[in-house]
C-alpha positions as a LaTeX table, in Angstrom:
\begin{tabular}{lrrr}
\hline
Residue & $x$ (\AA) & $y$ (\AA) & $z$ (\AA) \\
\hline
Unk1 & 118.32 & 123.30 & $-3.07$ \\
Unk2 & 115.43 & 122.16 & $-0.90$ \\
Unk3 & 113.73 & 124.81 & 1.18 \\
Unk4 & 111.05 & 125.40 & 3.76 \\
Unk5 & 108.73 & 128.19 & 2.73 \\
Unk6 & 106.94 & 130.06 & 5.52 \\
Unk7 & 103.78 & 131.95 & 4.59 \\
Unk8 & 100.47 & 133.20 & 5.95 \\
Unk9 & 97.18 & 131.78 & 4.71 \\
Unk10 & 93.47 & 131.69 & 5.37 \\
Unk11 & 91.02 & 134.09 & 6.92 \\
Unk12 & 92.87 & 133.95 & 10.24 \\
Unk13 & 96.23 & 134.61 & 8.55 \\
Unk14 & 97.75 & 131.53 & 10.16 \\
Unk15 & 101.42 & 130.79 & 9.60 \\
Unk16 & 102.20 & 127.64 & 7.64 \\
Unk17 & 105.23 & 125.99 & 6.10 \\
Unk18 & 105.82 & 123.73 & 3.16 \\
Unk19 & 108.96 & 121.76 & 2.34 \\
Unk20 & 109.89 & 121.92 & $-1.32$ \\
Unk21 & 112.32 & 119.55 & $-3.00$ \\
Unk22 & 115.11 & 120.61 & $-5.35$ \\
Unk23 & 112.69 & 120.37 & $-8.28$ \\
Unk24 & 110.25 & 122.80 & $-6.63$ \\
Unk25 & 107.64 & 120.16 & $-5.81$ \\
Unk26 & 105.99 & 120.42 & $-2.39$ \\
Unk27 & 106.70 & 117.25 & $-0.42$ \\
Unk28 & 105.37 & 118.23 & 3.01 \\
Unk29 & 102.90 & 120.84 & 4.30 \\
Unk30 & 102.02 & 121.96 & 7.80 \\
Unk31 & 98.82 & 122.77 & 9.60 \\
Unk32 & 98.20 & 126.40 & 10.55 \\
Unk33 & 100.03 & 128.03 & 13.46 \\
Unk34 & 98.84 & 131.11 & 15.33 \\
Unk35 & 102.35 & 132.61 & 15.52 \\
Unk36 & 105.43 & 132.68 & 13.33 \\
Unk37 & 107.53 & 131.41 & 16.24 \\
Unk38 & 105.33 & 128.30 & 16.54 \\
Unk39 & 105.65 & 127.73 & 12.79 \\
Unk40 & 109.44 & 127.97 & 13.02 \\
Unk41 & 109.37 & 125.46 & 15.90 \\
Unk42 & 107.38 & 123.14 & 13.62 \\
Unk43 & 110.11 & 123.36 & 10.99 \\
Unk44 & 112.77 & 122.53 & 13.58 \\
Unk45 & 110.66 & 119.58 & 14.71 \\
Unk46 & 110.47 & 118.26 & 11.13 \\
Unk47 & 114.24 & 118.61 & 10.78 \\
Unk48 & 114.77 & 116.69 & 14.02 \\
Unk49 & 112.13 & 113.99 & 13.57 \\
Unk50 & 112.67 & 113.25 & 9.87 \\
Unk51 & 115.84 & 111.36 & 10.77 \\
Unk52 & 113.77 & 108.74 & 12.65 \\
Unk53 & 111.88 & 106.28 & 10.40 \\
Unk54 & 109.39 & 105.68 & 13.25 \\
Unk55 & 108.18 & 109.29 & 12.91 \\
Unk56 & 106.62 & 108.61 & 9.49 \\
Unk57 & 103.04 & 107.38 & 9.41 \\
Unk58 & 101.80 & 105.89 & 6.14 \\
Unk59 & 98.09 & 106.06 & 5.31 \\
Unk60 & 95.68 & 105.43 & 2.46 \\
Unk61 & 92.82 & 107.79 & 1.59 \\
Unk62 & 89.22 & 106.61 & 0.99 \\
Unk63 & 89.92 & 107.01 & $-2.76$ \\
Unk64 & 92.95 & 104.67 & $-2.56$ \\
Unk65 & 95.60 & 107.35 & $-2.75$ \\
Unk66 & 98.70 & 107.10 & $-0.57$ \\
Unk67 & 99.92 & 109.70 & 1.96 \\
Unk68 & 102.32 & 110.08 & 4.83 \\
Unk69 & 102.70 & 112.31 & 7.85 \\
Unk70 & 105.69 & 113.26 & 9.98 \\
Unk71 & 104.96 & 113.10 & 13.71 \\
Unk72 & 106.71 & 114.42 & 16.79 \\
Unk73 & 107.68 & 112.31 & 19.79 \\
Unk74 & 104.26 & 113.09 & 21.32 \\
Unk75 & 102.59 & 111.58 & 18.19 \\
Unk76 & 101.30 & 114.98 & 17.06 \\
Unk77 & 101.36 & 115.46 & 13.28 \\
Unk78 & 103.87 & 118.11 & 12.22 \\
Unk79 & 103.39 & 117.86 & 8.47 \\
Unk80 & 101.52 & 115.88 & 5.83 \\
Unk81 & 102.31 & 114.92 & 2.27 \\
Unk82 & 100.38 & 115.34 & $-0.92$ \\
Unk83 & 98.38 & 112.39 & $-2.24$ \\
Unk84 & 100.34 & 109.85 & $-4.29$ \\
Unk85 & 98.90 & 107.41 & $-6.83$ \\
Unk86 & 101.26 & 104.61 & $-5.77$ \\
Unk87 & 102.88 & 103.28 & $-2.63$ \\
Unk88 & 106.28 & 103.65 & $-4.25$ \\
Unk89 & 105.54 & 107.32 & $-4.96$ \\
Unk90 & 104.69 & 107.83 & $-1.28$ \\
Unk91 & 107.82 & 105.99 & $-0.20$ \\
Unk92 & 109.92 & 108.17 & $-2.52$ \\
Unk93 & 108.29 & 111.21 & $-0.89$ \\
Unk94 & 109.32 & 109.96 & 2.54 \\
Unk95 & 112.89 & 109.43 & 1.36 \\
Unk96 & 112.90 & 112.95 & $-0.07$ \\
Unk97 & 111.85 & 114.42 & 3.29 \\
Unk98 & 114.54 & 112.39 & 5.07 \\
Unk99 & 117.15 & 113.56 & 2.57 \\
Unk100 & 116.13 & 117.21 & 2.29 \\
Unk101 & 114.61 & 118.43 & 5.58 \\
Unk102 & 117.78 & 118.66 & 7.65 \\
Unk103 & 119.70 & 120.86 & 5.21 \\
Unk104 & 116.78 & 122.86 & 3.80 \\
Unk105 & 116.97 & 126.62 & 4.14 \\
Unk106 & 113.99 & 128.60 & 5.46 \\
Unk107 & 112.48 & 131.41 & 3.39 \\
Unk108 & 109.48 & 133.63 & 3.97 \\
Unk109 & 107.24 & 133.92 & 0.92 \\
Unk110 & 103.89 & 135.35 & $-0.10$ \\
Unk111 & 101.29 & 132.62 & $-0.41$ \\
\hline
\end{tabular}
């Protein structure tokens, strides 16, 4: 079962989330949030916006790796993917977020 993991990280102990697929692989990670409530709002935003294909932005890194980001209606990035070696890998990652985000449970974990 896919899940969002909420954890604290960094010197400022910011709250972050990551979406993990059924196989345990991280498919989306957030930026840091100053409060747990803001982090939880970020998860809800991913769940809502992942149903809209226009909310996915595809990019290529300077080293020719492929990434994507999920954005909110205001164009702010909610979460980013790992780097993929191929475009098809990235596209599979996007499909995984679309398929898993809405039904994913939320769990608090240690980093």
